[in-house]
C-alpha positions as CSV (number, residue, x, y, z in Angstrom):
1,M,-22.9,18.5,-56.4
2,S,-23.4,16.9,-53.1
3,W,-25.3,16.8,-49.8
4,R,-23.9,18.6,-46.8
5,L,-25.1,18.8,-43.1
6,F,-24.5,21.5,-40.5
7,T,-25.2,21.7,-36.8
8,C,-27.1,24.8,-35.8
9,D,-29.0,26.4,-32.9
10,T,-32.6,25.4,-32.6
11,I,-33.8,28.8,-31.4
12,T,-31.9,31.1,-33.7
13,G,-31.0,28.9,-36.7
14,E,-27.4,30.1,-36.5
15,L,-25.1,27.7,-38.2
16,R,-22.3,26.2,-36.0
17,R,-20.2,23.7,-38.0
18,P,-20.3,21.2,-40.8
19,I,-20.8,17.6,-39.6
20,D,-19.8,14.5,-41.6
21,V,-22.8,12.1,-41.5
22,P,-22.1,8.8,-43.3
23,S,-25.7,8.2,-44.1
24,C,-29.3,9.2,-43.3
25,S,-32.8,9.1,-44.8
26,W,-34.8,12.2,-45.4
27,S,-38.3,13.2,-46.5
28,L,-40.2,16.4,-47.2
29,S,-43.9,16.8,-47.6
30,V,-46.7,19.4,-47.9
31,S,-49.5,17.3,-46.4
32,D,-50.5,13.7,-45.9
33,A,-50.3,12.0,-49.3
34,S,-51.1,8.4,-48.3
35,L,-53.4,6.4,-50.4
36,A,-56.0,5.5,-47.7
37,T,-59.7,6.0,-47.0
38,T,-59.0,7.4,-43.5
39,R,-56.5,10.1,-44.3
40,D,-56.9,13.7,-43.3
41,K,-55.0,16.4,-45.1
42,G,-52.6,17.3,-42.3
43,T,-49.6,19.6,-42.6
44,G,-46.2,19.4,-44.2
45,E,-43.3,17.8,-42.5
46,G,-39.5,17.8,-43.0
47,E,-37.8,14.8,-41.4
48,A,-34.4,13.0,-41.3
49,S,-33.8,9.7,-39.6
50,S,-31.3,6.9,-39.2
51,I,-28.5,9.4,-38.5
52,T,-25.4,7.7,-37.0
53,V,-22.3,9.8,-36.5
54,P,-18.9,8.5,-35.4
55,W,-17.3,10.5,-32.6
56,G,-14.4,11.4,-34.8
57,A,-16.8,13.5,-36.9
58,V,-18.1,15.5,-34.0
59,W,-16.4,18.8,-33.0
60,G,-14.8,18.9,-29.6
61,S,-11.8,17.5,-27.8
62,T,-13.6,16.9,-24.4
63,A,-16.7,14.9,-23.4
64,R,-18.4,18.2,-22.4
65,E,-17.7,19.9,-25.8
66,R,-18.9,16.9,-27.8
67,A,-22.1,16.6,-25.8
68,R,-22.8,20.3,-26.1
69,E,-22.3,20.2,-29.9
70,L,-25.2,17.7,-30.2
71,T,-27.4,18.6,-27.2
72,A,-30.8,17.1,-27.8
73,G,-33.4,19.8,-28.3
74,K,-31.0,22.7,-28.0
75,R,-29.1,21.9,-31.3
76,A,-30.5,21.2,-34.7
77,I,-29.3,19.8,-38.0
78,V,-29.9,21.3,-41.4
79,L,-29.5,19.1,-44.5
80,C,-28.4,21.2,-47.6
81,W,-27.9,20.5,-51.3
82,E,-24.8,22.1,-52.7
83,E,-24.5,22.6,-56.5
84,G,-22.9,25.3,-58.6
85,G,-21.7,27.2,-55.6
86,A,-25.2,27.5,-54.1
87,T,-26.3,26.1,-50.8
88,V,-30.0,25.1,-50.6
89,P,-31.3,24.0,-47.2
90,L,-33.9,21.2,-47.6
91,V,-34.6,19.7,-44.1
92,F,-34.3,21.4,-40.7
93,G,-34.9,19.6,-37.5
94,A,-33.9,19.6,-33.8
95,I,-31.8,16.7,-32.6
96,G,-34.2,14.3,-30.9
97,Q,-33.5,11.6,-28.4
98,R,-29.9,10.7,-28.8
99,T,-28.2,7.4,-28.1
100,D,-24.4,7.3,-27.5
101,T,-22.0,4.4,-27.6
102,A,-18.3,4.3,-27.2
103,L,-17.9,4.5,-31.0
104,D,-20.7,6.8,-32.2
105,T,-24.0,8.5,-31.5
106,S,-27.3,8.1,-33.3
107,F,-30.5,10.2,-33.4
108,S,-33.4,11.3,-35.6
109,L,-34.5,14.9,-36.1
110,D,-37.7,16.4,-34.6
111,S,-39.5,18.3,-37.3
112,V,-41.1,21.7,-36.8
113,M,-44.5,20.0,-36.4
114,T,-43.0,17.7,-33.7
115,L,-41.6,20.8,-31.9
116,L,-45.0,22.5,-32.2
117,S,-46.7,19.4,-30.8
118,Q,-44.9,20.2,-27.5
119,R,-46.3,23.8,-27.4
120,Y,-49.8,24.8,-26.5
121,V,-52.0,27.6,-27.8
122,V,-52.4,29.3,-24.5
123,R,-51.7,33.0,-24.0
124,E,-48.8,33.6,-21.7
125,G,-50.1,34.3,-18.2
126,G,-53.6,33.3,-19.3
127,F,-53.9,29.9,-17.8
128,H,-56.0,30.2,-14.6
129,K,-59.6,29.5,-13.5
130,G,-62.0,31.7,-15.4
131,A,-59.4,32.8,-18.0
132,P,-61.0,34.1,-21.2
133,P,-60.4,32.3,-24.5
134,L,-57.8,33.4,-27.1
135,Y,-60.2,34.8,-29.8
136,L,-59.1,35.2,-33.4
137,G,-61.8,36.7,-35.6
138,S,-62.4,38.2,-39.1
139,L,-59.2,36.6,-40.4
140,S,-58.2,34.2,-43.1
141,L,-57.4,30.6,-42.1
142,R,-53.8,31.4,-43.1
143,A,-53.7,34.4,-40.7
144,I,-55.3,32.3,-37.9
145,A,-52.6,29.6,-38.4
146,A,-49.9,32.3,-38.2
147,N,-51.3,33.7,-35.0
148,V,-51.5,30.2,-33.5
149,G,-47.8,29.7,-34.4
150,W,-46.8,33.0,-32.9
151,Y,-48.6,32.4,-29.5
152,A,-46.9,28.9,-29.4
153,T,-43.4,30.3,-30.1
154,E,-42.6,34.0,-29.9
155,G,-45.3,34.5,-27.3
156,K,-43.5,32.1,-24.8
157,P,-40.3,32.5,-22.8
158,A,-37.4,30.8,-24.8
159,G,-40.2,29.9,-27.3
160,S,-38.6,31.3,-30.4
161,L,-38.0,29.1,-33.4
162,P,-36.4,30.4,-36.7
163,I,-39.8,30.6,-38.4
164,D,-41.1,33.5,-40.5
165,W,-44.9,33.4,-39.9
166,C,-47.4,34.6,-42.5
167,D,-49.4,37.8,-42.4
168,F,-51.0,37.9,-39.0
169,Y,-53.7,40.4,-40.1
170,E,-54.9,39.0,-43.4
171,R,-58.7,39.6,-43.4
172,G,-61.2,36.8,-43.9
173,G,-64.4,35.4,-42.7
174,H,-63.1,32.9,-40.2
175,E,-62.9,32.9,-36.4
176,R,-61.6,30.6,-33.8
177,S,-61.8,30.6,-29.9
178,Y,-59.2,28.6,-28.0
179,F,-60.2,28.1,-24.4
180,P,-57.5,27.5,-21.8
181,W,-59.5,24.8,-20.0
182,N,-59.3,22.7,-23.2
183,V,-55.5,22.8,-23.2
184,S,-55.2,19.0,-23.7
185,N,-56.6,19.6,-27.3
186,L,-54.6,22.7,-28.0
187,S,-51.1,21.6,-29.0
188,A,-50.1,24.0,-31.8
189,A,-49.4,21.1,-34.2
190,D,-52.9,19.7,-33.5
191,V,-54.5,23.1,-34.0
192,L,-52.7,23.7,-37.3
193,E,-53.7,20.2,-38.6
194,K,-57.3,20.9,-37.8
195,I,-57.1,24.2,-39.7
196,A,-55.7,22.4,-42.7
197,N,-58.3,19.6,-42.5
198,V,-61.5,21.6,-42.7
199,E,-63.2,21.8,-46.1
200,G,-61.2,24.3,-48.1
201,G,-58.4,24.3,-45.5
202,P,-55.0,25.6,-46.7
203,D,-51.8,23.7,-47.3
204,I,-49.5,24.5,-44.4
205,T,-45.8,23.7,-44.6
206,F,-42.4,25.1,-43.7
207,R,-39.6,25.7,-46.2
208,P,-36.1,26.4,-45.0
209,Y,-33.9,29.0,-46.6
210,M,-30.6,30.7,-46.0
211,A,-31.4,34.1,-44.4
212,D,-27.7,35.0,-44.7
213,A,-24.4,33.1,-44.8
214,H,-24.7,32.1,-41.2
215,H,-28.4,31.5,-40.5
216,V,-31.1,29.2,-41.7
217,R,-34.7,30.1,-41.3
218,L,-38.1,28.6,-42.3
219,R,-40.9,30.3,-44.1
220,M,-44.4,29.2,-43.1
221,V,-46.0,28.7,-46.6
222,A,-49.7,28.4,-46.7
223,G,-52.6,28.5,-49.1
224,S,-55.2,31.3,-49.1
225,D,-58.9,31.2,-48.6
226,A,-59.4,31.6,-52.3
227,D,-56.7,29.0,-53.3
228,P,-55.8,26.5,-50.5
229,Y,-52.9,25.1,-52.4
230,V,-49.3,26.5,-52.4
231,G,-47.9,26.9,-55.8
232,Q,-45.1,28.3,-57.9
233,D,-44.4,30.5,-60.9
234,S,-43.9,27.8,-63.5
235,V,-45.0,24.2,-64.0
236,R,-42.2,21.6,-64.4
237,R,-42.6,18.7,-66.8
238,L,-41.5,15.1,-66.2
239,Q,-41.9,12.2,-68.6
240,W,-41.9,8.4,-68.5
241,F,-41.7,6.0,-71.3
242,H,-40.0,2.6,-71.7
243,G,-36.3,2.8,-71.7
244,A,-36.0,6.6,-71.4
245,G,-37.5,9.7,-69.9
246,S,-36.6,11.9,-66.9
247,V,-38.3,9.6,-64.4
248,H,-37.7,6.0,-63.5
249,S,-39.4,3.2,-61.5
250,L,-42.9,4.5,-62.1
251,I,-45.4,2.9,-59.7
252,V,-49.2,3.4,-59.7
253,A,-51.4,2.4,-56.8
254,H,-55.2,2.3,-57.0
255,L,-58.1,2.7,-54.6
256,G,-61.9,2.7,-54.9
257,P,-64.2,5.6,-53.7
258,V,-65.7,6.4,-50.3
259,E,-69.3,7.4,-50.6
260,R,-70.2,8.3,-47.1
261,V,-68.6,9.9,-44.0
262,Y,-70.0,9.9,-40.5
263,A,-68.7,12.7,-38.3
264,T,-69.2,13.0,-34.6
265,G,-68.6,16.1,-32.5
266,A,-68.8,17.3,-29.0
267,G,-71.3,15.8,-26.5
268,T,-72.0,12.3,-25.1
269,E,-74.4,9.5,-26.1
270,E,-77.7,10.8,-27.5
271,E,-76.6,14.5,-27.1
272,A,-73.5,14.1,-29.3
273,D,-73.3,16.4,-32.3
274,V,-73.3,14.4,-35.6
275,C,-73.0,15.1,-39.3
276,L,-73.4,13.0,-42.4
277,A,-71.7,13.8,-45.6
278,E,-72.4,11.5,-48.6
279,D,-72.5,11.3,-52.4
280,L,-74.0,7.9,-53.6
281,T,-73.4,8.5,-57.3
282,Y,-71.0,5.6,-57.7
283,C,-73.4,3.3,-55.9
284,R,-76.2,4.0,-58.4
285,Q,-74.3,3.5,-61.7
286,R,-75.2,0.7,-64.1
287,D,-72.1,-1.2,-62.9
288,P,-72.1,0.1,-59.3
289,W,-69.3,0.4,-56.8
290,P,-70.1,-1.2,-53.4
291,I,-70.7,1.5,-50.7
292,V,-67.7,2.3,-48.6
293,E,-68.1,4.3,-45.4
294,E,-65.8,5.9,-42.9
295,C,-66.0,7.8,-39.7
296,V,-64.2,10.9,-38.4
297,S,-64.3,12.2,-34.8
298,C,-64.0,15.9,-33.8
299,T,-65.0,15.7,-30.1
300,D,-63.1,18.8,-28.9
301,S,-65.3,21.3,-30.8
302,D,-69.0,22.2,-30.3
303,D,-69.1,24.2,-33.5
304,H,-71.4,22.3,-35.9
305,S,-70.3,24.2,-38.9
306,L,-66.7,23.1,-38.3
307,L,-67.9,19.5,-37.9
308,E,-69.7,19.8,-41.3
309,G,-66.5,21.2,-42.8
310,H,-64.4,18.3,-41.6
311,A,-67.0,15.8,-42.9
312,R,-67.2,17.4,-46.3
313,G,-63.4,17.8,-46.5
314,R,-62.9,14.1,-45.8
315,L,-65.5,13.1,-48.4
316,R,-64.0,15.4,-51.0
317,A,-60.6,13.9,-50.5
318,D,-61.7,10.3,-50.7
319,W,-64.8,10.3,-53.0
320,W,-63.2,9.7,-56.4
321,P,-61.8,6.3,-57.6
322,I,-58.2,7.4,-57.2
323,C,-54.7,6.4,-58.2
324,Q,-51.4,7.6,-57.0
325,V,-48.1,7.8,-58.9
326,T,-44.6,7.6,-57.3
327,C,-41.4,7.6,-59.3
328,T,-37.6,8.2,-58.9
329,V,-35.5,10.9,-60.4
330,D,-31.7,11.1,-60.5
331,L,-30.2,14.5,-59.6
332,A,-27.3,13.6,-61.9
333,D,-29.7,13.9,-64.8
334,P,-29.7,17.5,-66.2
335,Q,-33.3,17.1,-67.3
336,V,-34.5,16.8,-63.7
337,P,-35.6,19.9,-61.8
338,R,-32.9,20.9,-59.3
339,I,-33.2,20.9,-55.5
340,G,-34.7,24.2,-54.5
341,E,-36.5,24.7,-57.9
342,V,-39.4,22.5,-56.9
343,W,-41.0,21.9,-53.5
344,P,-43.8,19.6,-52.2
345,G,-47.0,21.4,-53.1
346,D,-45.9,22.5,-56.5
347,A,-47.9,21.7,-59.6
348,M,-46.2,19.6,-62.3
349,T,-47.0,17.8,-65.6
350,L,-46.3,14.1,-65.9
351,A,-46.2,12.7,-69.4
352,V,-46.8,8.9,-69.6
353,E,-46.5,6.7,-72.7
354,G,-46.8,2.9,-72.8
355,F,-47.7,2.2,-69.2
356,P,-49.9,-0.9,-68.9
357,T,-52.8,0.7,-66.8
358,V,-52.5,4.4,-67.4
359,P,-53.7,5.8,-70.8
360,D,-51.1,7.7,-72.7
361,G,-51.2,11.4,-72.1
362,E,-50.1,14.4,-70.0
363,Y,-51.4,14.5,-66.5
364,P,-51.5,17.6,-64.2
365,V,-50.1,16.4,-60.8
366,R,-49.1,17.9,-57.6
367,L,-45.8,17.0,-55.9
368,M,-46.7,16.0,-52.3
369,E,-43.5,14.3,-51.0
370,M,-39.8,14.1,-51.8
371,S,-37.6,11.6,-50.0
372,G,-34.1,10.1,-50.4
373,D,-30.8,9.5,-48.7
374,L,-27.4,11.1,-49.3
375,G,-27.2,9.8,-52.9
376,T,-28.5,11.4,-56.1
377,L,-31.7,9.4,-56.3
378,V,-34.8,11.2,-55.1
379,R,-38.3,9.6,-54.8
380,L,-41.3,11.7,-55.8
381,K,-44.8,11.0,-54.6
382,F,-47.7,12.9,-56.2
383,D,-51.1,13.7,-54.9
384,P,-53.8,11.0,-55.3
385,M,-55.7,11.9,-58.5
386,R,-58.9,10.7,-60.2
387,D,-58.0,7.3,-61.8
388,P,-57.8,8.0,-65.5
389,A,-58.7,4.4,-66.3
390,E,-62.0,4.8,-64.5
391,T,-63.2,8.0,-66.3
């Protein structure tokens, strides 16, 4: 039972060699789970940072061989959990900016979304004056996201990444037009985030898996139009109570509601498109909350319905008085779900007994983020939920 890291090729995901990394920090998420009044949903990330490797742990007997083994961009690192003879990849990322000294080299990993931020949703050969837009119509949001990913990867020379995209042809009632002249707003990462952020937008994340003994790949996992969340076959149960339980170090953060969202769209000055989303219920209670407002800008789109969707989506995310639970589990504890059995986005049940500000009970929660280092302790962060002490 241990962590293991391998070098691999960024384009193909082909494993090269194990690499002995003394320490690193990693995190895996399904969307933004911060407890803040200005958060958008966003997309999932898989990241590893603070990686420092002594040269003695890097394959190669010459300077050229060592440099090629860890070429920034061309090579990637996959972090795997090994237990019971199984290897489960958890984090995949391309080697980012690398800094070498005489003793070692250090770098962080560029996640899939970081790589996609350097790709643009422009049809190959379709960037010229008067070029028509890339039109995607009568599709689900998940299918539009998959097509966006394909045009930004497989549709470009040397653009492949080891990603299995969703169904490109899943029918639905959505459409998008991507105009080449608007290229500065068309990074694939930005486009995917905007798809996720509209009202009812799907979870979008990437989960690595072993395609065979020598290749790691990532599945694009996304919610549907009917159910925007990604899920799983069974709901795992965790419990906290004083002195025992399967979780430790329970922390609960609290935040009041947002009752109004101002959204601005395309246009300038008096001609700018605007939309107001509000629900003043909490301001009109016998013991009222003070009004809290926020603003969201979507200036790259002239579609008013999309602007309304962004405004309503933000209000829906922030309207409740909310709390957010984080905790720690120990993989050495057999009661704890194993790596690969649960992923960010999965529904879970958290049983709480004896916590000072959370009434005793069982709470349906959604795992939003996992993080840790090369030890057995893993930090879990759950989706902000309606504060049970305020209901």
